[in-house]
C-alpha positions, -999 to +999 in steps of 0.1 A: +231+731-190+265+723-176+291+750-167+321+755-189+356+751-175+358+789-172+325+790-153+337+763-130+368+783-123+347+814-115+326+793-091+358+783-073+370+819-072+337+830-056+346+807-027+380+823-020+387+850+006+404+883-005+441+883+004+444+846+009+470+821-003+461+794-029+476+763-043+463+749-076+465+712-086+473+702-122+445+699-149+413+718-144+424+739-114+451+757-134+424+776-152+416+794-119+449+813-120+439+829-154+406+843-141+413+856-106+405+894-104+435+915-094+415+932-067+412+899-048+449+900-040+453+862-041+488+848-038+493+816-057+517+790-044+533+761-063+549+732-045+579+732-069+591+764-051+572+795-063+550+820-045+533+847-066+521+830-098+502+854-122+485+831-147+498+822-181+525+842-199+522+860-232+542+845-261+567+874-258+573+867-221+572+829-219+602+813-202+608+775-204+624+776-169+595+793-152+569+766-146+543+754-121+542+720-104+524+706-135+553+717-157+532+744-174+548+777-181+536+806-159+542+843-153+548+858-119+537+889-101+561+916-089+576+905-056+573+868-064+597+845-045+615+813-054+627+786-030+635+749-027+610+721-023+617+716+014+607+752+022+577+749-001+564+718+016+571+734+049+547+761+040+521+735+032+527+713+062+529+743+085+493+754+076+503+785+057+482+778+026+446+790+030+430+773+000+438+743-022+420+734-054+426+698-067+414+677-095+396+645-086+387+611-100+363+605-071+350+623-040+328+605-015+302+617+010+327+616+038+348+641+019+375+615+010+394+622-022+409+598-048+429+617-074+463+600-080+460+566-095+437+540-111+450+505-104+464+489-136+471+521-153+502+543-155+509+560-122+526+595-125+529+599-087+512+615-058+529+649-062+520+673-033+484+663-031+487+642+001+504+670+019+480+696+005+448+679+016+460+678+052+479+711+053+456+736+035+429+755+054+402+747+029+404+721+002+382+722-029+378+695-055+372+706-091+361+680-115+338+670-143+307+654-127+307+622-148+334+599-162+337+592-199+316+562-192+288+583-177+294+573-141+291+599-114+323+608-096+305+618-064+300+585-044+290+572-011+325+556-008+355+560-030+365+528-048+399+541-059+430+544-037+426+575-015+447+606-014+431+615+019+402+606+041+376+632+050+397+661+036+374+678+010+354+708+021+336+716-011+332+701-046+328+722-077+317+701-107+304+712-141+269+706-128+271+724-094+286+730-060+284+703-033+294+699+003+302+664+018+282+659+049+292+625+061+266+602+045+253+625+018+261+656-001+245+690+004+236+707-028+250+742-024+243+753-060+233+738-093+243+750-128+214+766-147+189+740-160+205+711-141+180+691-120+188+670-089+175+640-108+202+644-135+231+642-111+232+604-110+234+605-072+203+588-061+199+587-023+231+607-019+217+642-017+203+660+013 
């Protein structure tokens, strides 16, 4: 009934505009880079100073010094460019990134995002997420719909510390595509065989 990680990535890709720039967060979003059709001409940006990522490298071409912001090895397209973090974040803060796809612990009906810490647990840092949610043209959250405890991650109000308030444009989960609308979520699309009743979001759906 639910989408696989690859199917979720394909749903994200269907939301992108040809020729646009894209930043991918760590975790689930990195799968998107492996599945983008060449004819879309998407330019992938990484906040550690790389423009022109081309998915994962083959074993014969892997380089331990060529990584994305999540420290995963990547390959690059012809014409890729490398630069320092100040220039990279200047691109983000200057509004030059068209789309951003981030993982999420929680997203609420106002479009607020919590994706960087759970109080009492190890904190690895904010990374570039706070800049990205305010600098990118369109911000998409990509997440598994339920926690390991079976709790829905789409809520009326986030209970975890926020990355940004009212910053998410669309949510792609393994159960469907949703759009925050202030007090509720609009159901844009559901995975095959998934019902509204199975989403665990009573009174939160338009």
